[in-house]
N, C-alpha and C positions, 0 to 999 in steps of 0.2 A: 325195691325199685331202681334198677339200672341205670343210667345214665343212656338217653337216647342220643344220637349223632347222625345225623342225616346225611346222605349220601346225596343229595338234590342239587344240581349245577346252579347256582345264584348266577343269573344273567348279569355280565357285567361288562362295562364297555371295550371296545377293543382297544386303547391305548392304556387300559390301566391293570400293572404291573402287580396290586395288591391281591392278596388271597384273602378267601372267606371259607367262612365254614359254621354250619348251622349247628347245634348241640340243643340237647331238651336235656339240663338236670334232674335229678330222682324228685327234685320237689315240682316238680313241670314249669320249673323256670326257662323260657326258652333264649338261647342265645344266638347272638350272630357274632362271630369274630374276626377280625379285622386284622392283617400281620400286613405290616406296611414298615421293612427294613429303613428306607428313606425318610421316616418320620423324625421331626425332632420333639413334637409332642404327641403323649398319651393321652385318650379323651376315654370317657364313659357317657351311657344316656342308658337309665332305668326309665321306659314307660309304663303305668299303671290305669289300667283300665278304670281306671273310677276320677269322676270328674265331678262338677258343680253341679251335674244336674241329678248326682247321687246326695246331695245337699237333704238333710231330713226337714220334711215341714214346720218351719220354726225359728230350723239353725241356718239362714241364707249364708253362705261361704263360708261353711265349715270344712268344705275339702279344698278351698283355698286356705284357708286360717293353718289345718293341719300342713301342707305343704310347705309354710313359714317353719311350723313349728320344727318340723325335721329338723332343721339346720343345726336345730341349739345344742344339743349331746345327748351323748349314748352311755350304755351302764359300761359298753369298756372304755368310751373315751368320753369321760363323765367333764371334763373340762372345758366349760361355754367356750366355744364360735372356737372349738381348736378345731377341725376340720376346716372351716374356712381358713382360719391362719395358715395350717398349713398348707394347704390349696395356693393360698397367694404366698408366702415366702418359697414356694419350688415352683413361680416362674407360670402358674395356673389362674385360672376364672372359673367361679364357678356361680351354677343361676337355676331356678325354677320355673316352670309356669302350672297354670294351673285351666283347661279349658272344658268344655262341655262335657267330653266323654271321657278324658282322660288328663291324667298328672305326669309334667312329666320332668326330671332330675338330670343336669349333666353338669360335668365339668373336663376341664382339659387342664393336664400337667406336664412340668419336663419328663421326658420320655422314661430317663434313669428313677423316677421318683413315682410309677405307677403301682404297687406293689401297695407303701402304706395307704398311698390315696383311696384305692381301690378298698383296701380294710375298712377306714376309716367311712368311706362314704355305703360300705356294705350294711353298718349299724343304723343308716335310716332304717332299714327292711327288714329288723334283726331284733334289737332292743333299745329304741331310742327311749330318752328321757325327754317326759314334756311336763318341767317345774311347775309349781303355782302361779312362779315369782314370775317365770317368763312366757307362761301364758296371759297374763293379763297384759306384759310389755309389748307381746305381739300382738294381741287386740289392738293396741294402739298402733302399731306399724299397720295391722293391717285397714285401719279409720282413716291412717294419712293417708294411706293409697289412696283409697274412695277419696277422701276431700282433695287430693288431686285431677283425679277423676271429673271431679261434680261438674268442670262449668268446660271441659271437653266433648265437642259435638258429635265426634264418635263413638263414644261412650254412652251419651245422651240418648242419641237416634237407636245404637242398636237396644238398648234397651227398650225403648217404645214401641219397635219390632215386635219385640218378645211379650209386653205388656198389652198386646192385642193382638193375641192367639189364647188357645184357650189355657183355662189354669188347672185342666186336668192332664196336661202333658209337661213336663218338667221344662220347656222350652221356655215356659209362660217365667222361668223363675231369676229372681235378681242374684248375678250368681257371686261377687266380688267377697261381699259384705263391708261390714260395720260395725260403729261399735254399740250400735242400738242395734243389730241383729246375733251378735255373737255374745254381748254384756248384758244391756238392758233387757230386752224383751224375754232371753230366757232366764232374768232373776227371775224377772216380774212371774212368769211359771214354776218359779221354785226349781229349775234346773240349775245343775251345774256346769256350765260351758267345758272346762277344762273332764270333767266323769265322761262329758257326751262325746266330747273328743276320742276320748280314750278307747270309748265304744265304738266310735265311728272305723278307727284305725283296726282296732282286733278284727272288727266284722268285717271291715272291707279290704284292707290289705293283704291279699295272698298271691302266694307264687305264681301258681296257674293264670292269674291277671296282669303276669309282669312280662314284660319284653324288657331284656337289656342289650344293650351293644357295647364293645370291648374295644376301642382299636390302638394299637400299641406295634412297637417296632419290632418286637422278637418275635419267632414262627407258632403258627397257628398250636400246637402241642403245648409250648409255654404256657400261650396264654390258656388255652384249656386250661390246665391244672394249676392257673391261677384262678382264672372264673370259679373252679370245680371248689378251690378250698376258702374261697372268701363267700360265696352266696349259697353253700349248699344248705347252709342253716336259717335260709331264710322259710317263714313258715308259711305251708300249705296247706288253708283250710277248705279248698276244693269250692272255693267259691261260685256258684252261678255267674255267667255273664250278665250283667245289666243290660235288661230288654226295654228301648227307649224308642220302639217302635207307636205307631200308632200318626195319627193326622195334628200335629199341631196347633193346622189353619186351618178348621172348618169352616161351611158355608157362611156365615155370621162374620166371618175375621174375612172373606174372600169379597172382590168387587168393592173395594171401599177405597176413598181417594183423603188419604192421613193428608195435613195441613201443619206444618209444626215451624217453631220459631227456633231459628237457631239462634249461639251466640255471637259466633261470625257473620259478620256479613257479607253472604253468600246466597247463593239459587241452586239447590240442588234437586235432582229429581231419581228419583230410583221404581223402577218399576219390576217388579218380581213375580214368580208363581212358583207355589211347591210343586216338586218334580220326582218322578222316581227318581231316588239317588243315584249319579252316574256310575256308581261305586259296583254297583249289579251287574254294570257293562263296561268296566275298565278297559277290558282286551277290543273293543268296540269303538271307544273313547267319543259316544254321543254327544257332551256337552261339549269337549275341547275341538268339535267339528262347529257347534254350532253360535260358541263364544267368538269362533276364528273369524268367523260371516259377519255377525249382526254386532261385533266386536271391530269388525275391519274400516279404516280409515282412508282407503285410495278413491280412485275417482267413483261416482257412484254408489259408496255406501252409504248407510245412514248416517254416518258424521261427518263424513265431504256434502251431504244436502244439507243438513242442520248449521253446518259450516257456513255456507255460502249465505244460507240467508239472516246469517246474524245472531242465530240462537244458541248455537251451542259453543262452549270454549275446551271440555274434554269428553268422550264417551270412554266406558268399559264395560264388559259383558262377560258373563261364565257363571259358574256355580260355586255358592257358601253353602257349611256347613258339610264337612267332607266327613260323610258316615254311611252306615249302610242303613238307618234306622230313617232318613229322612233327609230331604236338599229342597234347596232354591234354586232358580236359575233367575240371575237379575242382571240388568241392563242400568249404571248409572252414569249420567247426564248434569255435567256442570251446566249451569246456564247463561246466559248474556240477560241484562236486563229488559230486550225486548223479548229474551226467550222465555223468561216466567212470564211476561201477558200470554204466550201461546202454549201453555201448557197443554191443552187437549188437543191442538194441532198433531205437537211434538208426540203423543203418545201414539195419536191416529198414525202417523209415519211410520211408528215403530211395529203398528200391527200392518200397516199395508209390508212394510219389510219383510216380515214375518210370511206376508200371505205369500210374495215373492218367492222365499224359499220353498216355501208346499207346492207354490206350481210349478218351481222348476224340477223339484222332485230331489233326491238327493245325487251330487255328484262324482262319481268316481275319482276322475281329475282331479279334485279339489280332493279327496281325503287322501289320494296318493301322493300329493304334494304336500299336504303337513306329514304324514308320514315319512316324509323325504326329509323335512326340517326337520321333524323330531330324531329323526334316526340320528343325522350328521349332529345336533345338537347334543343326544347321550355319549354317541362315541368317540367325540371330541372336544366332553365336558371337561370347562380347567377343574383343576384338583385345589379344594376350599380348605379351611382350616378344620381340622380332627375334631375338633367340638362342636362344630355346625355339620359335619357330615356324620357322625355320630345320631346325632338331634335328629336326623331328616329320617336316617333307616330306621331307626328306633321306633319313630313315628310311623312309616309304612309295612313295620312289621306288627303293628296292630291290624293292619288292614289289608295286606295282601298274603298271596302262598309266597314259602322261603323263594321260589325260582326269580318273584319279580321285587324283591327287597329291595332290588337297588333301580330298577326300573321305575316301579309304580307304574303307574298310570299316564306316564309322558307321552312313551310311544305306542300308539294303536297300534294293533296287528290284524285284525278282521273288521274285511269290509261288510258290516251289516246295514243295509241302506232301512230296513225294518225298524231297526232298534233306535238311529235317529229319527227314522220320521213319528217312534213312539213319542220320543223326549219333545218335538217339534208342537207334535198335537196338544201337546199339553200346555204352549203358550199361549192359551186363549183369553178371550176378554172375561167370561166369566170363573176363569182360575187365579186375576189376574191380582195384586196388589200394588197400590202407587201411593208414594211418599215422598211431600215435596217439601222443602224448607225453605222457608225465605224469611226476610226480617219484615218483609210486606205484610205476613198475617200477622204482625202483632195486632192486638186490639179486637181479631175477630177469632178468636177460639176460646172455647167452651168448658175445655178438659187440663187436667196437670197430670204429668205421668209423675206418679208416687215418691218413687228413687231419685230423682235427679231432678223433679220439678219441671221438668219439660212441658211448657206451652202449647197445645194440638186441638186440634176441631178433627171429625168424621162424617167424611159423606159419602152414604152407601150408594153405589150406581150399580143403575140394571141394564140389560144388554145393549136395549135399545140408544141408549146416550153413547156409550159404548163405541158403539157400530154409527151413529153422529159424527163423532170426535173423527173417526176416520174417512168419512167421508167430507170433513170442512177440511180434510189434511190437505197441503198443497198437493197439484199434480204437478211431481216431478219425477225425472230421470233416475230412479231407482235401479242397480243391477248387481250380479255379483260379478267379487273383482277378477281382474282378468290372470292370465300367467303372468307368474312371479319370475322375475328374470336376474334378481339378487341370488336365488338360490345357488349358492358355490359347488360348484361342478370338480373344477382342479384343486385337491386338498391333498399336493404333491410338498413337499418339501424342498424348499430351496439350496442349494448346495453352496455355501458360505465358505472361502476359505479363512479368511485369518477370522481365530476363533479369541473373541476378548473379554476379559471380567467386567467391564466397566465402560460407561458409552464415551466414546471417543467425537472430535471435533471433526467430521468429517467436509464440511464447506463454510467457508465465510468470505460474505459481499457487504459491501454497504447498509442492503435493504434484508438481511439474513442473518442468522447462524444454523448451521443444522448439526445438532448430534445424532447421532448413531450408534446402537448396539443390536448386534447379532442377536438371534436364540440361542443360546448354547447351552441352556436349563430345560428347556419345555418339551423343546421338539412337536409343534402343535402346528397348523398351517393357519395360522393365526396372526395379529399384527395391533401394533398400537400407534396413530398419528398422534400427535399432538403439536399445535400451532398456538401462541401463545402472540398476539398483538398488541403491541406497546403503543398506543397512542398518546401523546400528551393530549389532546383536546378530551379525551372521555373521560377526565373526574377532577376537573380545575376547579368547578363548581356543582353544587345539586344541580343545577337545568343539565350539563352535560352528564351527570350522572345516570340521571334520568333517561334523556335523550337516549344513553350509548345501551340502556337498559330496553327502548323500546324497539332499538336495530336490530338489538338481538333477536328480541321475542317475532317477530315481525321476521325475521330472518326462517327461523324456526318454524313458523306460520308457515310461511309461502312452500320451507320444502317438505313440510309433513305429507300432501298425497301422494309425491313422488317418493320420499324416503321411506316410507311405512314397511313396505315390502322389504327394502333393507333392514328392518329391526327383524320384523320378522324371520327374513333369514341367517338371524344371527351376526350382524352386522349394524351395531348401533353407533350413535354418531349426538352430539350435543354441540349447539353453541352457545357461550356461558359470558355474562358480562362478569369482569375483574375488577380489583382496583387500578390496575394501570391499563385495561382496556376491553381485550375481549379476546375469546379464547375458542379454538376448532375444536374439537377431540372427534378422530373416528375411531372404534376399536372393534374388535371381532374377527371373523374369518377373512384374511385378507384378497380372495380370491378378484373378487368385486370391489374391495376397499376403493382401488383408484377411480371408479365411476362414479363413485357416491363423492368423494373428495371434490374431484374436479365440477360435479354439480355445485356443489356448496360455494365452493370459489368464484362460480359463474356469476352465482343467485350475489354476494359480495358484490362482485365487480359492476351487476349490472339492478343492483338496489335501486328499487323507486316503492316512494311510498303510495298503498293502496289508501284510500283515504278511510274504507268500510271496513275494513279491518286494523287500520289506526286504531279505530274508535274503540274495537271490540278490544284490542290489548291492552288501551289505554283506560278503559272501565276496567278489566280484570288485574292491572296494575292499581288505580284508587284501591280496589279495598284490599289490596295485597296490604299497601300500606297504614289504609284504616284501622285494619284487621292486627296490628302491631300491640294495639290496646288490648288484646285479648291473649295475646301471648302468654303462659305461664310466668307468674313472678320470677323464678327462678332463672326463666329466658331472658328476660325483661334485664334481670341483674346482671346477665352474662352480655349482655349487650349494650349497657352503660362501659361495663367494664374495656370495652372494642371502642366505645368513643373515646373515653378517656384515655384510652395508649396508642389509637393509632394517630400517627400527624393529617392523614387526610382522609377524614371519614361524614360523609353531612348525614344530618339525622334524619327519620324518616317524617317526620313531621316538618321540617321543609322542603323536601323531595314530595312530599305530598302537598305542600304551597304551589309547586311550582310547576305540577304536574297539570294543574286545572288550567294551567295558561299554554298550555302546549299545544299545537296543530300541525297536520299532516307538511305546511310549509317550513315548517323551524324544525322538524325533523330533516327535511328535504335538503335545505341548507347545511344544516351539522352535521350528516352524514358525507357529504363532499369534504366538510375540514377536515370530521373525524378521522375520514382514511388518506389526505390528503399528503399527511406523514407519520409514518407509520415502523416500527422495526416488527422483524418475524422471530421469535425466540422458538427454535423445529424440536423437536424428539421425533426419532421414528426406530423402533425396534420391533424384531419379531420375525416373520417369515416374508422378508423384505430386500432383497439383495440392497448392495451399497450403491449400485449403481440408480438403480429404480429409486432410491431413496434419495437420490442430489437430482434427476429429473424431475420426483416433484416439485421438488421447490424451487429447483430452474422453473418449473410451468407456473407454479404462484405468481415466482417475479415476473413473467413473461406477461399474464392476466392482470396483474394488480400495478406494476409498477414501469413496465417498458414498453407496452403496447403504445402506440402514436396517440388517442386518445385518452390515456389514462392520465389522472391529475398527480396520482400516488409520486411522495419524492421521499428519497431517504431520511431519517433523523439527521440531523444536527448533534454533534459530542455533546451539547452544553441540553439537549433534549430528552436524555436519557433519562426513562423514569429510578425512582428509587421506591423503595419503603420502607418506612422509619418509624420509631416507636420512643415513644416517652421516657426519658430516665428519670424515674421516683429517687426521691435524699435519703441518703444513707440515714439510721434512723430515727425516721418521721413514721407517721402513721397517717397517712390521709382517708379520709371520712368522705363519702359521698351516701347522703341521706334523699328519698323521692320517693313520694305513695306513689301505690301500685297504679298502672294504668287504666284497670278496673275496677272501681269502686265496691262490686260484686262482687270482685274475687276475696274471699278470706285468707288466702295464703300469704305470705310473709315471704321475703327470702336474701338470702347475703351470699354475695361472693366474697372471700377474703382471699386476698391474691397476694401473694410475697414475692419480689421481683430477684431476681437475684444473679444473673451474668449474662454477657454474652456469648453467643457460641464458643464454647473451649471444652477440649477433650478431658480432661483432669476435673476441671468444674461439674462436666455433662452428668459425667457418670456418678459421683456423690450426690448430685442431687438425682440422678434415677435411684441411685440403691435407697436414698432415703425415701422416695418417696415408694418405693416396690417392701421397705419395712414396716413405715407407715401407716400406708392407707387401711390394711384391714382392723387394726387396731383403730383407727380414726372412725370407721366404718361401726367399727363394737359399740365403741365409747358413746362415741355422738349419736348413733340411730338405736343400736338394742340398748343400750343402760338406759341412756339420758332420754331417749325417745323422742329427741327433735323435731323428728319430719322424716318419712319414707323419704325422701330425697335427702343421703346426705354420703358426698362422694369428697376423696381426694385426688385433684388429677396435677399434671402434667402440663401447663402452657408456654408453649412456642410459638412466639409473633414476631415471626421472620427471623429467626435466629437468636432473639431474646428470651430467655427460658426462666420460668418459677415453677411455683405450687399455687395451686388454688383448691382451698375449701369450698363445696357449693351446697347447702343446706335449705331448703322449704320446710315450712311451717305453718303450721295454723296454730300450735301450742306455746310458742313460746315467739315475743318480739326480736325483730333485729339486731337488737343492740344486747340483749342477753345471749342469744346465740353466738353473738361476735366473742362475746366477752367466755364463753364457752371452749369455745376454736382454741383460744388463747390458753385455757386455762387444763385445756387438753395437750396442749402444745407442754403444759410445764411439768404433767403429768408425766407425758413419754419422756423427757430428758431422762429421767430413771433408768426408763425400759431401755435407753440406747446406754446410758452408762454401766448399766449391769450386765449388758448383752455379752457371754460366752464369746474368746474366740474361736469357739465352735460353730457356735450360729453364727457370728460373723462372719466364716469365710461360705457356710453354708449359704447364707442369702448372697452374696459377692459370685457364687457357683450358678445360684440359679438365675441373676439378671445374667450372668456370662452364655447359658444356657438362653436366654432369649433371647440374645444378641445373635447368637451363632444361628438364629432358628432360620431355614432357608425358605426362600419365598414359595410363595404355594403355586401361584402360576403367573403368568405376564404381565396384567396389569397389575398386579400388589407387585412385584419390580419394577417396573415402568414408575409407579407412584412414589416408592423410594428415590429413583433417581432425580425425577423430574422435580424433588421436594429441592434436591442440591440444587440445580440448576436455577429456579424459581428463587429461591433463596441468596442465590449468589455466591454459598460455601463452598458449590463443588468438593465435596469430599466424599467421594463417591466410597472410600475406602475408610469409611465411620466408622461401620462395625468391627472391622478389626483394630483400626485403633482405639476405637473404645476398650475393647477385649483388654489389648492390651496393657491399657492404663486400669484397667480393674484387678488383674493380676498383680498389677504396683501399689494397688492400696490399703493402706494399713484401718485398723478400725480408730488410732487415734486421729488421724485425718478426716474420719467421718463426724467425729465426735466436734471436731474444731466447726468442720464445714456448720454442723447445725446450730454450733455457739456463737457461729461468725453473724449467720446468714438472716435464721431459722424460728430461734426459739424470741419469745415475745419480746426481753428484753437485750435482743442480740443487737449491736453496736453499727453494725452495718444492715442491721436487716431495713430493707424498704418494703412500707406496706402499704396494701390498698383496701378498704370497707368498702365494699357497693351494699347498699343497704334498702331493699324495698320492700315497703308496710303498704300490708294490706287490709281488707276493712274491719279485720279486728285490734288491730293494732294502731287506729288514728290515733290514741289519745298518747301513747308511747313513741312517736312520731315527735309529737310538739315536743316532747322532753329531753328527745334527743336532740332535736336539734338546739334546743335553745340552754341543753347543758351537755359542750361538748367534754367527750371522755380526756382526763390528761393527756398531754401529750400528743393529742390529734391536731390537723391540721384540717379545718371544714373546708371541702369543695362547694361552691354556692352555683359556680357557674364554668358545665365543661370548658367552654372553647377558650374563656379566660387561662382557665388552667393549664389545657394543650400548649397556649399561645408562652407562657411562662416556663415551662421546663425545657430545660435541654433534650437534644434528640438522642442518641445511638446513632452512629457512623451505619451507613447501609454495608453491604457484605457487597451490595450490584453496583458496579461501575460501568461505564458505557463501551463501545465496541473494543474487545480486546483486553479491559481490565476486571479481574475478576472480584477485587477486592479494593477497597478504597486505604 
C-alpha cells in the first residue's frame, strides 16, 4: 500500500508562516507535518484512540498503566530510561496522559536532535519492552499517583459523577488505577497483570487508530522522509475504532440532587445536562454560543444577579467530555455561605435565564459578534511552545477533518438557529443533574463512593419540585448582554522608528520609572502593560498584608462587570497582591487597552469599601487561609521552605487570625495609608509607541499623585522596598520537621534545598548545567527504581537572585527522614557518574544548555515576563542569555566537578542545606523519632521566625531611585 499525501488545504491563521502537510503512511498512520524554519525546538505528539474507557472489566487503570510502561525501554533501545535520559540531555521534556477515549505521548527536544529522538519515540509503538521487574515498580508508581489524588476534591467529585451513572457505560469506570486494581484483584482472579498488559497492547495499539504530529525546522519533504523511515514499522492490525455511544445517564440518574462532603471548606454547585455532543455541530458552535451567554458576567447576566444577591463568587459554563459519543453541558457556581442556603433559588434563576434565552430566540448579532471575536483570536493567535502546539493539533486530529486540524471548533462558521435551539431545548428540568458540595452536609449523608471514599446523599427530584424552585427564585432583571465595545477593530501595527533589543528607561520621575520596549520580534497588534505599585504600608505586618490582599480583590470585584467584555474580546487584566504592594497587568490587543487601564486607575483613585462586597471577599479569603491545611504535603513543604528563607513573609495562620477582626472601616482607613506613599515601576512593550507609553504613565501620575484632592506622595529614598533572602551557613545541614496539617492525609513530603550562590553568571551556568545533567537520573533513581513516590522532582530555585537546587518528593511508602537520606545517597552515587562523564558527553550537555538558552521567546507575553524578572529582581541583566552562553562556551568539565564537590555533594565544605520534612498520617511514629534523634551534623529548626531573625541576609540587587544594585 502506497503512502497517501493529501492535498487538502489546512486552514491556518493569517499571520502563521509555518507550512503544514497531511500524509497517511502505508500502515494507515495519519500524520500532520509542520515546518517552522524559525523554531529552536522540535516536537512530536502521538495520539492513540485508546483510553481508560477501553480498560477490561476488573483491570481498572490498565490503559493508564500501559502509558507509564511504554517509557521504560524497547527492543532497539533496551537500556531502561534511555529515552527520557536522551530527551533531558538534549534540552527537552517528555510526558503523556490517558483520558477517557485516548492516550497521548509527547516530547520536545533541541531542533538539531529530532532524528534520534523520533527514532526512540517510535519504538513505543513498534517493539516496547515491558519487563516483569518494571511492571511491579510501575504499578507502585500508578498507585502512588492515585494516593496523591485521594484527598483532591476535583478527582473525588469527578469520580462521584461517574459513580452515579449507568454501570453498563464505560463512563462509570474508575480510570486511573491503583495497587488494588492492577495487582491485588487480578492476582486473586488468577490473572497476570503483565500478560494482560501485553495482550491489551497487542489487541488495541494499531497504527490506524493513531494520529502523529511532527514539528520541526526542516522543510516538509525532509520531515516527511524522516517520519516515513521511523514510523512505517508501527503495526497496523486494522483495529475497529471503539464505540462509546449510548447514554451514560439514563432516567434513574437524571433529576437528582447530590449532596457531597468535600475535603476543602467550599460550597460548589454544578448543574449539568447530558446533551447532543457539540462535536456533531462544531461549525455551528451551539455550545460556544450558550456558554457565552450563560457564563457571561456583565450587567444583567446570571452571575451579575447572583453576585448582587451575595450568593456567588464565580460562575463558569460550557461543554465537557469533548467527544462524538456523548457530552454534558454544565454550569459551575462557587457559592458564598449565604448562597449555600439558597441552592433552590439559584437553580431556579438558572432555569429562568435559560427560559429567557428560549423566549428571546437565537440572536444573529450575538453569533456574529462571537464569530468576530473568535476569528480575530485565531488569526492573531500567539505562537506557543512547539510541544504544546503539537499536542493540541494531535488531539484535534482525532476529532476534526484535516482542513480544521488547526481551527477545530474555535471559530464557528455557520449560523444555524435551529441547531443552537436544539441544544438549548435539552437544558430542561427533566434532564438535569445537580451536584452540590459543602462541609455543611457532614453528618447528613448515607452513601460512600467506593474509590475515593466521598460521603454523599442523593435526592430524586420531580418536575413539580423543580418548577417550584423556579417560582420561588427572586424576581430580578435578567437580560441578554449588550454590544461588546471592547472588540478590537484597529489591528494595524504602530511604526516605531528605534528598534531596540532590550528595554530602556523612557521616563523617570519621583513617582515612577518607565521601562519601554517596542515590538521588534512578533509584529502583532498586542501589548503588555505592567505597573508595580511599591507601597511601604503593604506588607509591614500580617494585618497590612491581609488588607492589601482585600483591597486588590475588591478592585477586581468592582471592575468585573465592566471589564468582562474586555476579557471576552482578547484583552485580559489582573490586579494582584505582591510582596511589596500590588501590581496592575494588562495584556492582549492594544487597541482598547488604554480605555481599560484608565478605568482601572480611576477605580484605584476612587476606591470605596462597599460593606456587602467586603463581607463576601472576607469570607472567601477566610476559606482560602483555612484550606491551606488541605494543600498536598509537598506544597506544604514548599510553603515552609519559603517561610524559612524570605525575610518578610507572614504565615497563613496569623493572616487568618487577624482577618477575623477586620471590618470595612479598617480597610477604608488602611487604603488611604496604602496609597499615600507609592512608587511605580512600569514596563510597557508591544504595539504601543514611545510617546503613548509616556502618556499612559503621565496620566497615572496625574490621577494618583498630582490631582488637587490626591493624598499620594512620592517615596523617600529610605522607604524603597527590597526583597531579601536568608543566607544559610556553609557546611551546615538545617532540619525542619513538622506534622502535616491534615491528619487524614497519609502522604509525607520532603523539600531538600541546597542553597548555592547569589546571581553570578559563571556560577549560574555551573548550577544550570549540573541541574540538566542530574535531573533525569534523579527522577529515574528516586521515582522509578526506588519507588519513593510519584512526585519526585529536581528543580532549580531562584529567590530574587539567590539560587540553588531542590529535591521535592512526596510519598506514602517511606518517611521523610528515609527519603532525605536517599537524596543524599543519590548524590553520592551521582558523584561517580560525574567523574566518569566523557569529554564528549560533557560537551553535548553544554551544547544542549546553550541551545536552551538561545531559544527565542515565542510571544510578547513570554518576552515581557523575562525582562520583567530582571527589573523586579533588580539584576537588570537584559543580555543574560548571551552572557551565560559565553560563559558556557568557556566552561570546563573540571570546573563542573569542582562546583559539585564544593557546593552540592553531601559532605561538600561549602554546602548550605535545608531539609523541610512534612510527616503524614502514616509516619507520625517516625516524626517523634526524627525530632528526638537529630541526624549527625544537623541543626534543628524549631521556630521559623527565631531562625529567620538569627541568620544574616543576602544583599538586595534592588536599590532606591536610580540605584541598580547595593
